[in-house]
N, C-alpha and C positions, 0 to 999 in steps of 0.2 A: 504494500500500500504506500502511496506517495506520502512523504512526511508533511506536506502542506497541501492537502487535497482541496481541489476546487469544487464548489457545489454543483450538483446535477441540475438544479433548476432555481428559479427565483420568482417570487410572487410580486410582480409589478402591478401597481394599482392605478398609475396615471402616466400618460405620455406627455412629452414636452409641449406639444401643440395644444393639448387639452388644458394644461396649466396656464399657458399664455392666453388662451381664449377666456378662461374663467377669471383669471386674476391680473390680466395685463394692464388694467387701468388703476391698480392700487397706487396710493401715494407712497412716497419714500418712507422708509423706516416703519412699515406696517407689519402687523402680525395677523394671521388669519385663523389660527387655531386648527387649521386643516392638516391632518396627518396623511402623508402619501408615501408610497414606495416607488422610486424611479430607478431606471437602469439604462446604461448606454456606454459608449466608448469615450474615453477621456481625450479631448482635443486640446485643452489648455489647462495649465497648472500655475498657480501663483500662491506664494506663502508670505505672510506678514507677521512673523513672531508667533503670537498665539492664535492667529487666524490663517486659514488656508482655503483657497477657492479652486474649484475645477469646473470647467465647462464640459458637459457630456452631450453626446448626440445620440438620439434614438431614431427609430424609424420615422418619426414625425418632425423632428427638428432638434433644437438645442435648449438646454436648461442649465442654469448654474447651480452647483451644490456647494455648501460651505461647511467646513469643519472647524470647531472651536475646541481649544485645548481643555477648557473647563467643562465642556459638555461631554467630550468623548474620552477624556483621560489621556495620559501620556502615551500608552501603547497604541490606542486607536488613532490618536492624532498623528503620531510619528509614522504609523503605517500609511495613513492618508498622504502625508508629505512625501513618502517614499514611492508613491505611484509613478509610473512612467506614462508618457504620451502613448496612446494606443491601447492601454489597458481597458478592459471592460470592468465596470463596477456596478453594484446595486446598493442603494442606500435608502434609509427611511428617516423621515423627519417632518418638520412643520414648514408649510409654505409661507415665506416672508418676502419682504423687499428690503434691500440694503439701504444705507443712508444716501446712496446715489440713485436709488430707485430701481435697482436691478432685481428682477424676479428671481428668487433663490429658494432652494430647499435646504433648510438648516438641519444638518444631519445629526441624528442621535446615534446611528450606527451605520456601518457600511460593510460590504463584502467584496472581495476581489473575485470576479467571475471568470476572467480570462486574462492571461499575461500576453503582452506584446513583446516577444523576445527579439524582434527586429525593430530598429528605429523607423518611425514614419518618415517618408520623404518630405522635403520642403515643398509646399504647394506650387510655388512658381518656378523653382529651379530643379527640384528633384524628380518631378514627374510632369513635365510640361509638353513633351513632344507626343504627337499622335500615336506613333508606334509603341512607345513605352507605356502609354496609358492603355492601349489596346491589348498588349501582351499581359499586363498585370491589372486587369479590370478591377479586381478587388481593392487594389491600392487607389485606383482612380476614384472609385466610389467612396473610399474613406476620406481622401484628401480634397476632392473637387465636388462641392455640393452641386455644381452645374451638371455633373455626370448623373447624379441621382435624380435631378429634376428631369433630365432627358429620358431616363429609364421610366420614370413615373408617367411622363407624357406619353410614352409609347404604349403603356398599358391603357391609358385613357383613349388613345386613338383606336386600338384594337377593340376595346369594349364598345366604343361608339359605332364603329363599323358593324360589329355584330348586332348591336341594338337596332341600327338603321335597317339592316336587311331582315332581321327577324320580325320587326314591326310591319314589314311589307309582305309577310307571309312566306318568306324564303326559308327553306330547310337547310340547316348546316350539315354537311356530309363530309366524309373522309374518303379519299381515293388513293390508289397505290403510289408509293414512292419508288419502289423497286420494280422495274419493268424489263421485259425482253426487248422492247423497242420504245425509245423515248420520243414522244410525238407531241404535237400541240403548239409548237413554236419553231421559229427558224433559229436554231442555236446548236452548239456542239455539246453533247452529253458527256458526263463522267461514266466510265465503263469499269465494271467489276466482274467477278466470277462467282456463281453459286455452285459450291462444290457438291452438294448433295444431288442436285439435278444435273450437274455438269453442263451448265449453259452460261453463256455470256449474258450479263444483266447490265442495265443502265439506270442511273438515277434520273428521276423525272425532270424535264425541262419546263413543264407546264402541267396543269390539271385539266386542260380544256377538253380533250376528247373523251375522257371518262365522265366528266360532268355532262357533256352532250349525250352520252349514252343513257344517262339518267333521265334526261328530257325525253328521249325516245321511249324510255320505260314508263313514262307517265308522271314523273315527279316534276311538276311544271315550273317550280321556282326553287333553285338550289344555289348554294354558295359554299365555298371552302376558303378558309384562311390557312395557308400551309407553306412549308418550306419548299423552295425550288432550287435546283442545282444546275448551273450552266458553266461549262468548262471554258471560261473566257477570262479576259484580262481583269486586273484589279486596279481601280482608280477611285477618284473621289465620289463617284456615283454608282460604282459596280463592285459587288462582292460575289464570289462564286456560289455562295449559299445565301439566299435572301428570302424574304417573305412576300407572298402575293395573296391578294384576295381575288378570286374568280367567281363570277356569278352568271347564271343563265336564267332567262325568263321567257317561257313560252308565250306566243301571241304578241310579242313586242318586237320593235325594230330599233335601229340605232338612234332614231330621234327620241324614242321613249327612254333609252339608256342615257342620253345626254341630260335629260331632266333629272334622272336618278342621280347621276354624278354630281350635278349642281347641288342637289339636296345633301348628298353624303359629304362632299367636301366642305360646304358651308357649315354643316352640323359638326364635323370634326374640328373646324376652326373655332367655333363657339365653345366646344367642350374643352379644348386645350387653352385657347387664348382669351376666351370670354368675348370674342368679337370676330366678325368676318374680315376685319381690317387688321393687318399685321405688318411687321417689318422683317424683311429678308435681305441679307447682304447689304444692309444700309439703305434699302429702298422700300417704299411702301407697296404693299400688295393688297388688293381688295378681292376677296373671294365671295362677294355678294352676287347671287345670280341676277340676271342671266349672264353667262360667259360669252365672250366674243366668238364668232364662227367664221372660219376662213377655209376656202377650198385649197386642197393640197397643190394642184397644178397651177392655180392662180398665184400662190405664194412663190412657187419656183419661177414662173415666168416674170413676175415683178422683180425678183432678185437678179435674174439673168439679163433682163432687159430685152428679151426677144422671145418669139414663140418656141415652145418645147413640146407641142402637142403630138399626138399619135399619128397625125398625117404628115409630120415632117420626116424627111428621109433619115434613116438611122445613122448614116455616116455624118450628116450634118450635126446630129445630136452628140455623137462621139467627139466631134470637133469642139463643140461648146464645152463639153466636160473637160477636154484636154486643156482648154484655155483657163479653166478654173482649178487646175492642178489635179485632176482626176484622170486615172489611166483605166478606161473601161475595158473589161474583158469582152472577148468576141461573143460569149454566150449571153451578154446582157442585152435586154431589149429596152424599149422606150421607158418602161416603168422603173426598171432597176437604175438606169442612168438618171432619171428624174429624182429618184430617191437619194442617190449619192449627192446630187446638186442640192437637194433640200437639206441634207445633213451638213454639208459644208457651208452653205450660204444663208440658210433660213433659220433653222431651229434655235441657234444660240441667240438670235436677235429678238425672239418673242419673249416679252416680259409678262404682260397681264395674262390671266387665265384665258386660254384660247383653244377651242375645239378645231383641230386641223382635220378637214373632212375629205372623204372620197379619194382614198389612196388607189394607186394603180393595182390592177389585178395581179400583175407579175410578182409583187411583193406582199400579197395578201392571199395566200393559198387557202385559207379557211373562211374567208369573208364572202358574203353573197354579192353577186354581180349587181352593180348599180342599176336601178330600174330605168334610168334615163341615158346611160352610157355604158356600153358593153366593155369598154377598156378599163373601167373603174370599178370599185367596190363600195358598198355602203359600210364604211369604216371611219372611225375617228380616233385620233389621239388627243388627249388633253395635255397641252404644253404650258408650263408655267416657269418663268424665270429661266428659260433656255433648256429645260429638261422635260422629258415625258413622264407623266404621272399616272395616266390611265390609257388603255387601249381597248376599243370596243367595236363590235360588228353587228350588222344584221347578218345572222349566221347562215352559212351555206348549207342548204338542206337537200339539194338535188344530188343523189348518189352518182349520177352520170357526170355531172359537172365536177363533183369532188374528185372522181377518179381522174378526169382529164387534168385537173390542177395538180394532183399528186404526180401524175406521169410527167408533167412539165417540170416539176421539182426534181424528179428522178433524173431527167436529162441534164438539169443544172448540176446535180451531184456527180453525174458521170463526167461532166466537163471540168470537175475540180472544185466545185462549191461544197465543202464538207459541212456547211451549216444548212444546206437545203433540206426540205422536209421529206422524210421517207414515206413510202406508201403504207398505209395502215389498212389492211384488208378487212379486219374485223370491224373497224369503224365504218367503212363503206357498207359492209353487210348490215350494220345497225341502221344506217340511213335508209337502206332498202326496205326496212319495216315501217318507215314513215316518221319523219321528224317535223313537228309543226313549226310555223314561223317563230323564230327565236332571236332575242337580243342578248348578246354576251358581252361580258366586261371583265377586264383585268386591271387591278390597282396595285401599284408598287407601294407596299406598306412602309418600307424603310424610307423611301424618298418622301412620302407624305409626312412622316415624323420629322425628317430633316427640315422640311418646309415650315412646319408649325412650331419648331423649336429654334429656328434660325441657326441650324447646324449645317456645316459645310463639307463634312466628310462622312461617308456612309459608315465608316468604322466607329464613329461616335454614337451612332444610334443602334448598333448591333452589339449586344453585351460581349459576345465572344466572336469577333470577326476572324476570317481566314487570314493567317499570317504565314510568311515564309519561315521555315524552321531556322533557329539560330545555329 
């Protein structure tokens, strides 16, 4: 048995935030007669002869505790003075205010609950770089209260997303993570091996095609908030493992989903920020509906300054791309070249919330053909402050058209595009049983949290992001 055993539990009766809420308006040098038990990590220690103070932080905030030599006796008082920053303590006593008006628990007794045998880093110099904070998130949460605030905001966002969809009659479901073929997006999957079955498996790159199977099965409104895995680069807005919300609603189209997105984003902004107006990267953003709407090809033509439509010879379009630093592959058609021009010239310049509508069919293999233009699809992306936050379609429901799109993607894959969508025969078979008109949506949860917390690196909103091994 340890010569100095630490307790197995502690009966806390009050959190710091509760005490500040109840007694925050007390005058200086007040006594309440209220006895409480508090517990938390020691962040600050000060000793003044026969008085010693510690600031502790619990799950709700900070509270000061005070030890008096006359009250606690020499042994208890000196044990308090001997505490280290980072130690966990629990203590009981009366709620008072000091002569300077600081809300304080005047301790009658205290217990050491956990020792910090490593020194805490200095907030500004010991743990200031993004990589260090991401590798040792536990220290980041101890030292940087901003990190805890972001983590709490993330839970608010996820709860609000769930509330919004459940209030509209959507059922929350779970679909497979481990697949024999990763489908539902244009992305490179992670590959592993299932030893018992002796088959190659892939981690999912989207939940889309399984959720659509549920629509075929008669579950008319479904959504999933889940982890997605894409074997791609890491930067300020991309992590190989991230969180997406995907939803599907039978009998809806992409116009219906636009209105849904406006409600959901404004609701999340109110839940986290208390308003639909917020500051991001030093600039004001207004998430009050309705959002601006712009056609994809119109944006590209305005940026280029000349027509880029589907009636223009492809060689001329390749020449335009080349003049803007793009080296188009021979397999690229009008739609893919327009998409590259959009990425280079347009997306970063969009600040206010904007629905970018009607993407080319070539880059939208799962979206339904536009009812007015066979070269386009009924698809939108929500772009805010130069980044995409949501992607949605009037879903493709024709199995013949879907097979043709998959086959076009297969030709692109054979030409060297390893992110092209594979053919999913079982999904085509599901469509052959009849899928009603459907509106589908994907929301990047991590990016939404970044937006609402004015955070500029995705690693700061994922508690344990993917890092290169040391």
